[in-house]
C-alpha positions, 0 to 999 in steps of 0.5 A, spaced: 452 506 857 459 503 857 463 503 851 462 495 850 455 496 850 455 502 846 459 499 840 454 493 839 453 493 831 446 493 828 448 485 827 450 484 834 443 487 836 440 482 831 443 476 833 441 478 840 434 479 838 434 472 835 437 469 841 432 472 845 426 470 841 429 463 841 429 462 848 422 465 849 419 460 843 423 454 847 420 456 854 413 457 851 414 450 847 416 447 854 410 449 858 405 448 852 408 440 853 407 440 860 401 444 860 397 439 855 397 434 861 394 438 866 389 442 861 383 437 862 384 438 870 384 446 869 378 446 864 374 442 869 376 446 875 378 452 873 375 454 866 368 451 867 367 453 874 363 459 873 358 455 869 356 452 876 352 455 882 358 453 887 363 458 884 366 462 889 363 469 886 356 466 886 357 464 893 359 471 895 354 474 892 349 470 895 352 471 902 352 479 901 344 478 898 342 475 905 345 481 909 343 487 904 337 488 899 342 492 895 345 486 892 340 483 887 338 476 888 341 472 882 339 465 883 346 463 884 343 456 887 339 454 881 344 457 876 347 452 871 350 453 864 349 447 859 355 447 854 355 443 848 360 441 842 358 442 835 364 442 831 368 435 831 375 438 832 373 443 837 375 439 843 382 438 840 384 445 838 381 448 844 386 443 848 391 446 844 390 453 844 389 452 852 396 449 852 398 455 849 395 460 853 396 457 860 404 457 857 403 464 856 401 466 862 406 462 866 412 464 862 409 472 862 414 474 867 420 470 864 418 474 857 418 480 860 425 479 863 427 477 856 425 483 853 428 487 859 434 484 858 434 486 850 433 493 851 437 494 857 444 495 854 441 501 850 439 505 856 443 509 861 443 507 868 438 512 871 433 510 865 434 503 867 431 503 874 425 507 872 424 502 866 425 496 871 420 498 875 415 499 870 416 492 867 415 489 874 409 494 875 406 492 868 406 485 870 403 485 876 397 489 874 396 484 868 395 479 872 391 483 877 387 484 871 386 477 869 384 475 876 379 481 876 376 478 869 376 471 871 373 472 878 368 478 877 367 480 869 366 474 866 362 471 871 357 477 871 357 477 863 356 470 863 350 470 868 347 476 864 347 473 857 346 466 858 339 467 862 337 473 858 331 471 854 328 474 847 323 468 848 320 463 852 320 458 847 328 458 846 332 454 850 339 456 851 345 451 850 352 455 849 357 452 844 364 450 847 367 455 842 363 461 844 364 460 851 371 459 850 372 465 846 368 470 851 372 467 856 379 468 853 377 475 851 374 477 857 380 475 861 385 478 857 381 484 855 381 486 863 389 484 863 390 489 858 385 494 861 389 494 867 395 496 864 392 503 863 396 506 869 403 503 866 401 507 859 399 513 863 406 513 867 410 512 860 406 517 857 408 522 863 415 520 862 415 522 855 412 529 857 406 527 853 401 527 859 401 530 866 396 530 872 392 536 870 389 532 864 386 527 869 383 533 873 380 537 867 377 531 864 375 527 870 367 528 868 368 526 861 372 520 863 367 517 868 362 517 862 366 514 858 368 509 863 361 507 864 360 506 857 365 501 857 363 498 863 356 497 860 359 494 853 363 489 857 357 487 861 351 489 857 346 488 863 341 493 866 342 491 873 346 497 876 350 492 881 353 489 875 355 495 871 358 498 877 362 492 879 366 493 873 366 500 873 369 501 880 375 497 878 376 501 872 375 508 875 380 506 880 385 505 875 384 512 872 385 515 879 391 510 880 394 513 873 392 520 875 397 519 882 402 516 878 403 521 872 407 527 873 404 534 875 404 540 871 411 544 872 407 550 874 404 546 880 411 544 882 413 551 883 
């Protein structure tokens, strides 16, 4: 570290933190205001798209079903979700919350940059390169996880839960609040799950984790990941289960590849 950076006092760090938070808040506020005007369009064409039979993932499943019997027929041509609002202020507050989450997603790379710029002075030159790539890799993986959650995990979960029948006399009508809770939870949960390789890489750099762990507990991990996939998509359909399990298992293998081998393996 340079002497100028090493001489920063506690109050200097606190001042830098204050300005970092101010810049982040301003960026979020600006994108929230801009996003507020576009949320109705995004709501109709993006957020509610999995409710309609013409959603791209459903069309893709129909094409696969016509080619092979291994893909179950999910009735994509007749699937349609009826969403209703049962609370007076729900539409307004959801409009506000979606503006925030849209702003968060759009400014996420900038937020990561600000965090990086704040911790950078405390790092040595050889540490900065590794941490910089870790932040970049984590950002990309987070967005990939959100895309997988939106494109695959949420639509499969929605189809199963909405079409599940306890009794034929019950008519399913999905509340707006329930739909949005599941929508946001599934997408951001998958974004967090896709940070597993980054977590493994950081633990490896700290000497807590090595490649032997992944080889030793691979069978246990498969069982645990199958349970996690079953909890995310509570469906008896094997295709739905493995559609969620396979991406998560790939993350496990990527994590195993990124961590350092045990020292005796290198010798």
